[in-house]
PATILO-72321 format. One line per field, with one value per residue: residue in one letter; chain; z, x, y of N, C-alpha, C, O in turn. Coordinates in Angstrom, 2 decimals, always signed. Atoms other than C-alpha are relative to their C-alpha. Layout:
// residues N
vogu <- c(A; ...)
torpa <- c(A; ...)
n_z <- c(Z; ...)
n_x <- c(X; ...)
n_y <- c(Y; ...)
ca_z <- c(Z; ...)
ca_x <- c(X; ...)
ca_y <- c(Y; ...)
c_z <- c(Z; ...)
c_x <- c(X; ...)
c_y <- c(Y; ...)
o_z <- c(Z; ...)
o_x <- c(X; ...)
o_y <- c(Y; ...)
***
This chain:
// residues 196
vogu <- c(M; F; W; S; V; T; L; L; G; T; D; I; Y; H; L; I; A; A; F; C; V; Y; S; I; L; G; W; M; V; E; S; I; Y; M; S; V; C; N; R; K; L; T; N; R; G; F; A; K; G; P; F; C; P; I; Y; G; I; G; A; S; G; A; Y; I; L; F; E; P; L; R; S; Y; P; V; I; L; Y; F; T; G; A; V; T; A; T; V; F; E; F; L; V; A; K; L; M; L; K; L; F; G; E; V; W; W; D; Y; Q; E; K; P; F; N; Y; Q; G; I; I; C; L; E; S; T; V; A; W; G; F; Y; A; V; G; I; V; Y; F; L; H; R; R; V; V; G; F; I; D; L; F; P; R; E; T; G; I; T; V; I; S; V; I; L; T; V; V; L; I; D; Y; I; I; Q; L; M; K; A; F; K; V; D; V; K; K; S; R; D; A; L; M; E; R; C; R; N; F; I; A; R)
torpa <- c(A; A; A; A; A; A; A; A; A; A; A; A; A; A; A; A; A; A; A; A; A; A; A; A; A; A; A; A; A; A; A; A; A; A; A; A; A; A; A; A; A; A; A; A; A; A; A; A; A; A; A; A; A; A; A; A; A; A; A; A; A; A; A; A; A; A; A; A; A; A; A; A; A; A; A; A; A; A; A; A; A; A; A; A; A; A; A; A; A; A; A; A; A; A; A; A; A; A; A; A; A; A; A; A; A; A; A; A; A; A; A; A; A; A; A; A; A; A; A; A; A; A; A; A; A; A; A; A; A; A; A; A; A; A; A; A; A; A; A; A; A; A; A; A; A; A; A; A; A; A; A; A; A; A; A; A; A; A; A; A; A; A; A; A; A; A; A; A; A; A; A; A; A; A; A; A; A; A; A; A; A; A; A; A; A; A; A; A; A; A; A; A; A; A; A; A)
n_z <- c(-0.06; +1.25; -0.15; +0.55; +1.35; +0.77; +0.78; +0.55; -0.45; -1.09; -0.93; +0.25; -0.92; +0.66; +0.78; -0.79; -0.88; +1.03; +1.07; -1.21; -0.29; +1.54; +0.22; -1.05; +0.42; +0.86; -0.61; -0.75; +0.82; +1.02; -0.87; -1.04; +1.06; +1.05; -0.97; -0.17; +1.41; -0.42; -0.92; -0.80; +0.13; +1.35; +0.02; +1.52; +0.25; +0.46; -1.32; -1.05; -0.99; +0.54; +0.77; +1.86; +0.63; +0.97; +0.15; -0.57; +1.39; +1.05; -0.38; +0.04; +1.57; +0.04; -0.60; +0.39; +0.80; +0.57; -0.17; +0.91; +0.90; -0.60; +0.86; +1.24; -0.61; +0.57; +0.68; -0.52; +0.02; +1.23; -0.35; -0.70; +0.43; +1.16; -1.09; -1.10; +0.46; +0.61; -0.59; -0.54; +1.13; -0.15; -1.21; -0.42; +0.96; -0.54; -1.13; +0.64; +0.12; -0.85; -0.86; +0.82; -0.01; -0.56; -1.04; +0.02; +0.98; +0.77; +1.43; +0.36; -0.38; +1.53; +0.26; -0.84; +0.98; -0.81; -1.46; -1.13; -0.37; +0.87; +0.32; -1.01; -0.96; +0.75; -0.15; -1.75; -0.47; -0.38; -0.80; -1.36; -0.14; -0.89; -1.48; -1.25; +0.58; -0.82; -1.43; -1.05; -0.17; -0.84; -1.47; -1.14; -0.41; -1.34; -1.59; -0.22; -0.80; -1.31; -0.96; -0.19; +1.26; -0.62; -0.78; +1.58; +0.61; -0.52; +0.27; +1.68; +0.07; -0.92; +0.72; +1.46; -0.64; +0.23; +1.11; +0.13; -0.15; +0.54; +1.12; +0.00; -0.51; +1.03; +1.48; -0.32; +0.53; +1.27; +0.68; -0.88; -0.58; -1.67; -1.21; -1.52; +0.20; -0.10; -1.87; -1.13; +0.53; -0.60; -1.79; +0.16; +0.42; -0.87; -0.60; +0.37; -0.39; -1.85; -1.03; +0.77)
n_x <- c(+0.39; -0.95; -1.34; -1.44; -0.03; -1.73; +0.47; -0.89; -0.94; -0.13; +1.61; +0.68; -0.30; -1.58; +0.40; +0.42; -1.28; -1.28; +0.66; +0.50; -0.90; -0.97; +0.30; -0.35; -1.65; -0.33; +0.93; -0.55; -1.05; +0.61; +0.01; -1.36; -0.60; +0.70; +0.15; -1.01; -0.33; +0.58; -0.07; +1.30; +0.36; +0.72; +0.82; -0.10; +1.28; +1.32; +0.77; -0.52; -0.81; -1.46; -0.16; +0.51; +0.02; -0.50; -0.99; +0.22; +0.00; -0.81; -0.81; +0.88; +0.43; -1.47; -0.33; +0.87; -0.21; -0.95; -0.54; -0.85; -1.59; -0.95; -1.16; +0.16; +0.32; -0.48; +0.83; +0.66; -0.27; +1.30; +1.29; +0.61; +0.12; +1.49; +0.98; -0.30; +0.27; +1.59; +0.60; +0.12; +1.07; +1.55; +0.57; +0.45; +0.93; +1.72; -0.41; +0.07; +1.68; +0.64; -0.39; -0.02; -1.28; -0.73; -0.92; -1.77; -0.31; -1.14; +0.41; -0.83; -1.38; +0.30; +0.49; +1.03; +0.77; +0.63; +0.00; +1.00; -0.75; -1.30; -1.22; -1.29; +0.63; -0.04; -0.95; +0.14; +1.31; -0.84; -0.94; +1.03; +0.53; -1.27; +0.03; +0.43; -0.54; -1.11; -0.58; +1.04; +0.70; -0.30; +0.21; +0.85; +0.78; -0.38; +0.79; +1.23; -0.26; -0.92; +0.88; +0.67; +0.98; +1.07; -0.65; -0.41; +1.28; +0.63; -0.90; +0.74; +1.16; -0.30; -0.95; +1.20; +1.37; +0.46; -0.28; +1.31; +1.31; -1.43; +0.44; +1.46; +0.00; -0.67; +0.47; +0.94; -0.46; -0.83; +1.12; +0.67; +0.95; +0.17; -0.42; +0.34; +1.62; -0.10; -0.24; +1.61; +0.82; -0.03; +0.87; +1.19; +0.63; -0.43; +0.77; +1.57; -0.36; -0.49; +0.71; +0.87)
n_y <- c(-1.93; -0.82; -0.38; +1.29; +0.65; -1.12; -0.63; -0.58; +0.72; -0.29; +0.03; -1.17; -0.51; -0.70; -0.56; -1.07; -0.38; -1.26; -0.80; -0.84; -1.19; -0.64; -1.31; -1.18; -0.27; -0.39; -1.22; -0.68; -0.48; -1.07; -1.43; -0.31; -0.96; -0.81; -1.17; -0.85; -0.64; -1.78; -0.59; -0.35; +0.15; +0.41; +1.76; +0.50; +0.88; -0.34; -0.64; -0.82; +0.75; +0.43; +1.28; -0.28; +1.20; +0.05; +0.94; +0.49; +1.14; +0.65; +0.98; +0.96; +0.67; +0.39; +1.46; +0.98; +0.11; +0.22; +0.71; +1.42; -0.21; -0.40; +0.93; -0.58; -1.37; -1.03; +0.07; -0.64; -1.04; -1.21; +0.32; -0.81; -1.35; +0.29; -0.21; -1.40; -1.41; +0.34; -0.51; -1.03; -1.23; -0.40; -0.56; -1.77; -0.66; +0.10; -0.79; +0.03; +0.88; -0.01; -1.40; -1.30; -0.77; +0.98; -0.13; -0.63; -0.47; -0.30; -0.53; -0.66; +1.23; +0.09; +1.43; +0.48; -0.01; -0.20; -0.20; +0.83; +1.19; -0.95; +1.13; -0.14; +1.10; +1.44; +0.35; +0.04; +0.90; +1.04; +0.95; +0.79; +1.29; +0.58; +0.09; +1.00; +1.33; +0.61; -0.35; -0.44; +1.07; +0.52; -0.65; -0.37; +0.81; -0.01; -1.16; +0.19; +1.11; -0.08; +0.06; +1.26; +0.13; -0.26; -1.55; -1.02; -0.15; -0.90; -1.01; +0.15; -0.79; -1.55; -0.20; +0.26; -0.25; -1.09; +0.11; +0.26; -1.69; -1.29; -0.47; -0.34; -1.43; -0.75; -0.02; -0.91; -1.13; -0.12; -0.53; -1.48; +0.30; -0.70; +1.78; -0.29; +0.50; +1.61; +0.85; -0.12; +0.41; +1.05; +0.13; -0.34; +1.67; +0.47; -0.38; +1.25; +1.74; +0.47; -0.59; +1.03)
ca_z <- c(+10.66; +8.14; +9.22; +8.39; +5.00; +2.47; -0.61; -3.17; -1.02; +2.01; +4.75; +5.12; +8.04; +6.91; +3.61; +5.77; +8.25; +5.02; +3.29; +6.84; +7.36; +3.65; +3.90; +6.83; +5.76; +2.14; +3.64; +6.48; +2.87; +0.82; +3.39; +4.82; +1.01; -0.12; +3.49; +2.70; -0.89; +0.17; +3.09; +5.11; +6.47; +3.85; +4.40; +1.37; +2.22; +0.89; +4.79; +7.71; +9.27; +8.49; +5.86; +1.72; +0.54; -2.28; -1.39; +0.66; -2.51; -4.75; -2.19; -1.35; -4.98; -5.80; -3.85; -4.59; -7.99; -8.40; -6.31; -8.82; -10.54; -7.99; -9.74; -12.79; -11.14; -14.64; -16.00; -12.30; -12.94; -15.85; -15.12; -12.11; -13.90; -16.64; -13.81; -11.41; -13.88; -15.77; -12.26; -11.26; -14.59; -13.95; -10.35; -11.44; -14.64; -12.33; -9.35; -12.30; -13.03; -9.53; -8.01; -10.92; -10.10; -9.54; -6.33; -7.93; -10.82; -13.34; -15.82; -14.78; -15.14; -18.72; -20.38; -18.57; -20.12; -18.86; -16.04; -13.96; -15.43; -16.06; -16.77; -13.93; -11.75; -14.25; -13.54; -9.29; -9.62; -10.70; -8.33; -5.89; -7.02; -6.38; -3.06; -1.84; -3.46; -1.96; +0.71; +2.26; +2.28; +4.05; +7.07; +7.53; +7.85; +9.97; +12.42; +12.03; +13.53; +16.73; +17.76; +18.69; +16.20; +18.18; +19.55; +15.24; +14.80; +17.37; +15.96; +12.33; +13.05; +15.21; +12.63; +9.43; +11.81; +12.19; +8.56; +7.81; +9.09; +8.26; +4.40; +5.18; +6.52; +3.31; +0.89; +2.49; +2.27; -1.20; -2.36; -0.70; +1.22; +4.82; +7.19; +10.53; +8.44; +7.45; +11.25; +12.83; +10.37; +11.28; +14.92; +14.18; +12.70; +15.18; +17.92; +15.96; +15.78; +19.83; +20.45; +18.66)
ca_x <- c(-8.33; -8.11; -5.15; -3.02; -4.47; -2.02; -2.53; -0.05; +2.28; +2.35; -0.50; -2.52; -1.12; +2.42; +0.56; -1.54; +1.38; +3.61; +0.81; +0.42; +4.14; +5.08; +2.22; +3.36; +7.47; +6.73; +4.14; +7.00; +9.66; +7.85; +7.20; +10.52; +11.71; +9.32; +9.83; +13.06; +12.63; +10.12; +11.18; +8.66; +7.03; +4.73; +2.26; +2.25; -0.98; -4.13; -5.47; -4.57; -2.93; +0.89; +0.07; +0.15; -1.54; -0.22; +3.16; +1.99; +0.47; +2.66; +5.73; +3.27; +2.84; +6.19; +7.61; +4.78; +5.29; +8.93; +10.26; +10.22; +12.91; +15.16; +17.91; +17.78; +18.40; +19.04; +15.34; +14.07; +15.17; +13.31; +10.35; +9.93; +10.53; +7.81; +5.56; +6.41; +5.50; +1.97; +1.27; +1.71; +0.06; -3.36; -3.45; -2.65; -5.79; -8.22; -6.99; -7.78; -11.47; -12.35; -10.48; -9.81; -6.53; -3.22; -1.01; +2.12; +3.66; +6.28; +5.97; +9.09; +11.27; +12.47; +11.46; +7.78; +4.74; +1.80; +3.00; +2.05; +5.04; +8.73; +12.01; +13.73; +10.73; +10.99; +14.89; +14.05; +10.87; +13.60; +15.86; +12.91; +11.71; +15.78; +15.42; +12.83; +13.41; +16.65; +16.91; +13.34; +11.33; +13.02; +13.82; +10.28; +8.82; +11.39; +9.93; +6.62; +7.95; +9.48; +6.35; +3.90; +1.14; -1.92; -0.22; +0.31; -3.25; -4.55; -1.58; -3.29; -6.68; -6.44; -3.96; -6.84; -9.89; -8.55; -7.07; -10.43; -12.22; -8.94; -10.16; -13.80; -13.34; -11.35; -13.00; -16.46; -14.56; -12.86; -16.65; -17.93; -20.24; -21.23; -19.38; -21.03; -25.03; -23.70; -22.93; -26.14; -27.92; -26.48; -26.91; -30.40; -31.00; -28.84; -31.24; -34.58; -32.69; -31.98; -34.91; -37.28)
ca_y <- c(-21.41; -18.92; -17.18; -20.65; -21.18; -20.76; -18.72; -18.28; -20.72; -18.33; -18.46; -15.69; -14.54; -13.71; -12.49; -9.99; -8.96; -8.02; -6.44; -4.17; -3.26; -2.64; -0.28; +1.47; +1.00; +2.27; +5.43; +6.50; +6.25; +8.34; +10.87; +10.87; +11.78; +13.71; +16.02; +16.45; +17.15; +20.05; +21.08; +20.31; +18.16; +15.67; +13.01; +11.26; +8.63; +9.32; +9.26; +10.67; +7.64; +6.08; +3.44; +3.61; +0.61; +0.75; -0.59; -2.57; -4.74; -4.15; -5.12; -8.07; -8.45; -8.53; -11.37; -13.50; -12.99; -13.00; -15.10; -17.98; -15.61; -15.98; -17.97; -15.36; -11.87; -9.97; -11.57; -10.80; -6.75; -5.86; -8.00; -6.24; -2.86; -3.77; -4.41; -2.02; +0.67; -0.90; -0.93; +2.35; +3.84; +1.83; +2.84; +6.64; +6.05; +4.18; +7.34; +9.43; +7.68; +8.17; +11.55; +13.70; +13.81; +12.01; +11.93; +12.44; +13.97; +13.56; +15.80; +17.41; +14.03; +13.51; +10.26; +10.66; +9.59; +11.56; +12.62; +9.30; +6.90; +8.34; +5.93; +6.86; +5.27; +2.47; +2.03; +2.57; -0.17; -3.08; -2.63; -2.76; -6.03; -7.13; -6.12; -7.38; -10.95; -11.05; -8.80; -7.40; -9.71; -11.67; -9.55; -8.69; -11.90; -12.05; -9.13; -10.72; -13.69; -12.46; -11.69; -14.56; -15.21; -14.53; -10.97; -10.18; -11.01; -9.02; -5.96; -7.02; -5.91; -2.94; -2.13; -2.76; -1.59; +1.77; +1.82; +1.22; +4.45; +6.36; +5.73; +5.64; +8.98; +10.19; +8.73; +10.46; +13.65; +12.86; +12.52; +15.31; +13.54; +15.17; +12.79; +14.77; +14.22; +10.41; +10.09; +11.45; +9.65; +6.36; +6.87; +7.71; +4.18; +2.72; +4.07; +2.40; -0.67; -0.66; +0.85; -2.03)
c_z <- c(-1.26; +0.05; -0.76; -1.77; -1.32; -1.51; -0.70; +0.31; +1.41; +0.77; +0.08; +0.89; -0.04; -1.37; +0.46; +1.05; -0.79; -0.45; +1.40; -0.27; -1.00; -0.05; +0.81; -0.88; -1.57; +0.10; +0.87; -1.22; -0.61; +0.64; +0.27; -1.47; -0.44; +1.03; -0.54; -1.37; +0.01; +0.79; +1.42; +0.18; -0.73; +0.60; -0.82; -0.55; -0.07; +1.59; +0.98; +0.75; -0.86; -0.50; -1.52; -0.55; -1.38; -0.12; +1.07; -0.94; -0.97; +0.54; -0.21; -0.53; -0.52; +0.17; -0.11; -1.78; -0.58; +0.56; -0.65; -0.99; +0.65; -0.40; -0.90; +0.15; -1.00; -0.51; +1.37; -0.17; -0.86; +0.06; +1.12; -0.76; -0.58; +0.94; +0.54; -0.96; -1.02; +1.08; +0.08; -1.40; -0.18; +0.86; -0.86; -1.28; +0.93; +1.15; -0.85; -0.43; +0.86; +0.78; -0.99; +0.26; +0.44; +0.88; -0.26; -1.45; -0.55; -0.97; +0.19; -0.20; -1.73; +0.15; +0.58; -1.36; +0.63; +0.98; +0.77; -0.28; -0.52; +0.07; +1.17; +1.37; -0.52; +0.89; +2.07; +0.32; -0.36; +0.73; +1.42; -0.01; +0.36; +0.96; +0.55; -0.34; +0.74; +1.26; +1.43; +0.50; +0.91; +1.44; +0.78; +0.16; +1.37; +1.58; +0.43; +0.48; +1.61; +0.73; +0.25; -0.27; +0.76; +0.48; -1.67; +0.00; +0.68; -0.42; -1.32; +0.43; +1.44; -1.54; -1.52; +0.21; -0.14; -1.26; -0.37; -0.01; -0.26; -1.45; -0.32; -0.06; -1.56; -0.91; -0.04; -0.85; -1.76; -1.12; -0.47; +0.23; +2.04; +1.22; +1.56; -0.78; +0.34; +1.63; +0.87; -0.77; +0.52; +1.06; +0.05; -0.35; +0.78; +1.49; +0.04; +0.06; +1.30; +0.08; -0.31; +0.86)
c_x <- c(+0.26; +0.93; +0.87; -0.04; +0.64; -0.51; +1.44; +1.37; +0.75; -1.31; +0.04; +0.31; +1.19; -0.79; -0.44; +0.57; +0.40; -0.65; -0.13; +1.66; +0.75; -1.12; +0.46; +1.86; -0.17; -0.87; +1.62; +1.93; +0.21; -0.25; +1.24; +0.68; -0.75; -0.01; +1.05; +0.02; -1.05; +0.49; -0.98; -0.28; -0.71; -1.16; -0.39; -0.96; -1.15; -0.74; +0.92; +0.83; +1.46; +0.08; -0.80; -0.55; +0.55; +1.20; -0.24; -0.35; +1.08; +1.69; +0.17; +0.53; +0.98; +0.88; -0.91; +0.02; +1.57; +1.10; +0.41; +1.42; +1.48; +1.34; -0.15; -0.48; +0.00; -1.59; -1.13; -0.42; -0.98; -1.48; -0.93; -0.27; -1.65; -1.09; -0.79; -1.01; -1.77; -1.05; -1.06; -1.16; -1.29; -0.15; -0.31; -1.24; -1.24; +0.30; -0.69; -1.91; -0.48; -0.05; -0.05; +1.51; +1.25; +1.22; +1.56; +0.29; +1.54; +0.52; +1.78; +1.61; +0.20; -0.25; -1.23; -1.35; -1.51; +0.36; +0.10; +0.84; +1.74; +1.30; +0.60; -1.32; +0.07; +1.32; -0.07; -0.29; +1.12; +0.75; -0.99; -0.33; +1.52; +0.01; -0.58; -0.13; +1.73; +0.61; -1.10; -0.58; +0.24; +0.22; -1.38; -0.83; +0.86; +0.01; -0.77; +0.31; +0.36; -0.92; -1.15; -1.11; -1.27; +0.16; +0.13; -1.50; -0.45; +0.66; -0.83; -1.46; -0.37; +0.14; -1.49; -1.33; +0.14; +0.74; -0.98; -0.91; +0.56; -0.62; -1.56; -0.03; +0.05; -0.59; -1.29; +0.14; +0.32; -1.54; -1.04; -1.41; +0.18; +0.12; -1.12; -1.62; +0.14; -0.04; -1.24; -0.82; +0.00; -0.06; -1.24; -0.83; +0.68; -1.42; -1.15; -0.18; -0.35; -1.74; -1.70; -0.17)
c_y <- c(+0.78; +0.78; -0.79; -0.20; +0.63; +0.48; +0.17; -0.66; +0.58; -0.42; +1.65; +0.94; +0.81; +0.59; +1.65; +1.19; +0.60; +0.71; +1.76; +1.19; +0.34; +1.29; +1.33; +0.70; +1.18; +1.64; +0.62; +0.08; +0.92; +0.84; +0.71; +1.48; +1.02; +1.44; +0.83; +0.97; +1.90; +0.42; +0.21; -1.03; -0.65; -1.53; -0.35; -1.42; +1.26; +0.50; +0.54; -0.52; -0.40; -1.19; +0.26; -1.34; -0.71; -0.41; -1.05; -1.41; -0.54; -0.30; -1.00; -1.21; -0.77; -1.45; -0.79; -0.31; -0.68; -0.52; -1.36; +0.65; +0.29; +0.18; +1.56; +1.58; +1.15; +0.19; +1.01; +1.57; -0.05; -1.02; +0.69; +2.15; +0.06; -0.38; +0.39; +1.45; -0.48; -0.03; +0.93; +0.91; -0.48; +0.51; +1.98; +0.21; -0.39; +1.73; +1.64; +0.57; +0.92; +1.35; +0.94; -0.03; -1.51; +0.57; +0.19; +0.89; +0.26; +0.29; +0.88; -1.20; -0.28; -1.50; -0.41; -0.51; +0.74; +0.42; -0.94; -1.02; +0.61; -1.63; +0.19; -0.85; -1.21; -1.11; -0.75; -1.56; -1.91; -0.12; -0.18; -1.18; -1.14; -0.07; -0.63; -1.50; -0.53; +0.69; -0.07; -0.58; -1.18; +0.55; +0.54; -1.21; -0.57; +0.42; -0.35; -1.46; +0.50; +0.34; -1.36; +0.12; +0.88; +1.86; +0.76; +0.22; +0.78; +1.87; +0.50; +0.89; +0.58; +0.60; +0.33; +0.57; +1.52; +0.90; +0.28; +1.28; +0.94; +0.34; +0.38; +1.56; +0.89; +0.06; +0.86; +1.59; +0.35; +0.19; +0.23; -0.45; +0.34; -0.66; +0.45; -0.85; -1.66; -0.47; -0.08; -1.02; -1.72; -0.42; -0.04; -1.97; -0.72; -0.06; -1.21; -1.04; -0.38; +0.34; -1.44; -1.39)
o_z <- c(-2.08; -1.10; -1.64; -2.53; -1.73; -1.91; -0.03; -0.40; +1.97; +0.25; -0.20; +0.71; +0.31; -1.08; +0.14; +1.24; -0.71; -0.89; +1.08; -0.61; -0.94; -0.48; +0.53; -1.36; -1.56; -0.77; +0.14; -0.85; -0.83; -0.01; +0.34; -1.48; -1.25; +0.64; -0.65; -1.59; -0.37; +0.30; +2.21; -0.72; -1.55; +0.85; -1.18; -1.64; +0.38; +1.83; +0.78; +1.51; -2.01; -0.05; -1.86; -1.07; -1.73; -1.23; +1.49; -0.90; -1.36; -0.30; -0.88; -0.29; -0.70; -0.68; +0.31; -2.18; -1.37; +0.09; -0.48; -1.58; +0.30; -0.32; -0.11; -0.25; -0.55; -0.79; +1.15; +0.00; -0.64; -0.47; +1.08; -0.60; -0.19; +0.48; +0.58; -0.51; -1.24; +0.91; -0.02; -1.39; -0.75; +0.70; -0.86; -1.58; +1.01; +0.82; -0.03; -0.50; +0.47; +1.36; -0.82; -0.32; +0.90; +0.54; +0.44; -1.98; -0.12; -1.72; -0.80; +0.06; -2.52; +1.16; +0.83; -2.58; +1.55; +1.81; +1.86; +0.51; -1.62; +0.57; +1.36; +2.24; +0.23; +1.50; +2.62; +1.06; +0.39; +0.99; +2.42; +1.08; +1.00; +1.46; +1.40; +0.66; +1.13; +2.01; +2.55; +1.73; +1.54; +2.40; +1.95; +0.66; +2.43; +2.68; +1.63; +0.54; +2.43; +1.95; -0.63; +0.41; +0.57; +0.60; -1.85; -0.13; -0.05; -0.10; -1.67; +0.30; +2.44; -2.24; -1.93; -0.73; -0.68; -1.13; -0.58; -0.80; -0.48; -1.71; -1.18; -0.96; -2.00; -1.67; -1.01; -1.82; -2.38; -2.10; -1.31; -0.39; +2.93; +2.03; +2.24; -0.38; +1.26; +2.23; +1.62; +0.02; +0.96; +1.41; +0.96; +0.03; +0.78; +1.72; +0.77; +0.40; +1.57; +0.92; +0.41; +0.40)
o_x <- c(+1.17; +1.28; +1.62; +0.87; +0.93; -1.49; +2.38; +2.36; +1.69; -2.25; +0.87; -0.11; +1.30; -0.60; +0.11; +0.08; +0.47; -0.02; -0.42; +1.82; +1.87; -0.76; +0.49; +2.26; +0.50; -0.55; +2.19; +2.98; +1.22; -0.04; +1.48; +0.97; -0.28; -0.45; +1.10; +0.53; -0.90; +0.77; -1.29; +0.16; -0.97; -1.13; -1.37; -0.97; -1.30; -1.26; +2.09; +1.56; +1.63; +0.82; -1.94; +0.32; +0.61; +1.48; +0.85; +0.25; +1.50; +2.48; +1.08; +0.98; +1.05; +1.19; -0.32; -0.24; +1.72; +2.22; +1.39; +2.32; +2.39; +2.05; -0.69; -1.49; -0.10; -1.99; -1.92; -1.61; -2.17; -2.43; -2.14; -1.12; -2.72; -2.12; -2.02; -1.80; -2.57; -2.25; -2.29; -2.05; -2.10; -1.01; -1.26; -1.50; -2.32; -0.71; -1.19; -2.60; -1.02; -1.03; -0.79; +2.15; +1.01; +1.95; +2.53; -0.71; +2.43; +1.23; +2.36; +2.80; -0.74; -0.24; -1.38; -1.34; -1.90; -0.54; +0.36; +0.75; +2.00; +1.11; +1.54; -0.96; -0.02; +1.16; +0.26; +0.32; +1.03; +1.21; -0.85; -0.39; +1.45; +0.30; -0.23; -0.65; +2.18; +1.53; -0.99; -0.56; -0.64; -0.38; -1.52; -1.92; +0.51; +0.34; -0.94; -0.70; +0.14; -0.78; -0.92; -1.72; -1.31; -0.76; +0.22; -1.99; -0.91; -0.03; -1.21; -1.52; -0.88; -0.79; -1.92; -2.10; -0.74; +0.89; -1.04; -1.70; +0.06; -0.97; -2.04; -0.53; -0.80; -0.76; -1.45; -0.43; +0.11; -1.65; -1.87; -2.40; +0.98; -0.70; -1.61; -1.99; -0.34; -0.47; -1.71; -1.55; -0.97; -0.47; -1.58; -1.72; -0.01; -2.02; -1.45; -1.13; -1.05; -2.34; -2.69; -0.84)
o_y <- c(+0.62; +1.06; -0.39; -0.52; +1.76; -0.15; +0.58; -0.44; +0.03; -1.02; +2.52; +2.08; +1.98; +1.77; +2.70; +2.31; +1.83; +1.67; +2.90; +2.36; +0.86; +2.39; +2.53; +1.77; +2.21; +2.46; +1.44; +0.59; +1.58; +1.86; +1.91; +2.68; +1.82; +2.53; +2.05; +2.07; +3.06; +1.51; +1.11; -1.74; +0.23; -2.73; +0.31; -2.00; +2.40; +1.59; +0.87; +0.12; +0.00; -2.07; +0.58; -2.04; -1.89; -0.86; -1.43; -2.49; -1.63; -0.75; -1.49; -2.33; -1.98; -2.29; -1.79; -1.44; -1.62; -0.34; -2.09; +0.06; +1.03; +1.18; +2.34; +2.16; +2.29; +1.32; +1.93; +1.83; +0.21; -0.45; +0.94; +3.04; +0.55; +0.11; +0.39; +2.28; +0.43; +0.20; +0.94; +1.76; +0.25; +1.37; +2.75; +1.38; +0.20; +2.35; +2.41; +1.59; +1.95; +1.82; +1.90; +0.86; -2.63; +1.49; +0.50; +1.37; +0.99; -0.39; +1.34; -1.10; -0.32; -2.21; -1.61; -0.33; +0.02; +0.30; -0.41; -1.97; +1.08; -2.74; -0.58; -1.65; -2.18; -2.16; -1.79; -2.33; -2.88; -1.24; -0.88; -1.75; -2.19; -1.16; -1.44; -2.00; -1.61; +0.36; -0.57; -0.61; -1.76; +0.07; +0.88; -0.93; -1.11; -0.03; -0.13; -2.16; -0.40; +0.29; -2.19; +0.94; +2.09; +2.67; +1.98; +1.34; +1.66; +2.83; +1.61; +2.11; +0.07; +0.98; +1.41; +0.76; +2.19; +2.12; +1.49; +1.79; +2.04; +1.49; +1.11; +2.24; +1.66; +1.01; +1.59; +2.11; +1.39; +0.93; -0.10; -0.05; +0.05; -1.12; -0.45; -1.95; -2.31; -1.45; -0.94; -1.63; -2.34; -1.53; -0.80; -2.74; -1.74; -1.11; -2.16; -1.74; -1.35; -0.33; -1.59; -2.32)
***
């Protein structure tokens, strides 16, 4: 069964569930932080829903990559700091290429590079890596295991379906695709297909 397949030492079910939990937690933490900084409610996600996949990928990936370094906290810290900074830099470059902008700006931070990475974040990423390996991931897996697997699979499927629809709509808007016209054309194709 797909959900039981082991990948990188963890079954697919726990990997995807952790990705969802981290994506939602990341959105919550960043949105709360930015809402306090901006003194108004701020949605830090690309889409409308409470989901930031960069945190899901980052945290799940960090655990998989850095768990072998558990016995070496200093190496874990520096490896996490450098790896996350490189990841942040690459994501920013990809965003610039796709959307012409980056959704964060470190220009005001000391020791920044092109406003997309900075020393403050690099230091924080190291602590996040340590926190994920030593504290957070175990609790996330414990939370996931509170629910029967069948319930978890259903919840994951619903979350990912809603997120996929949300992201498709937002990407269409970002690339200036007329959503209504595209929807009408798709509906017309469906009607023609059914009429055959």
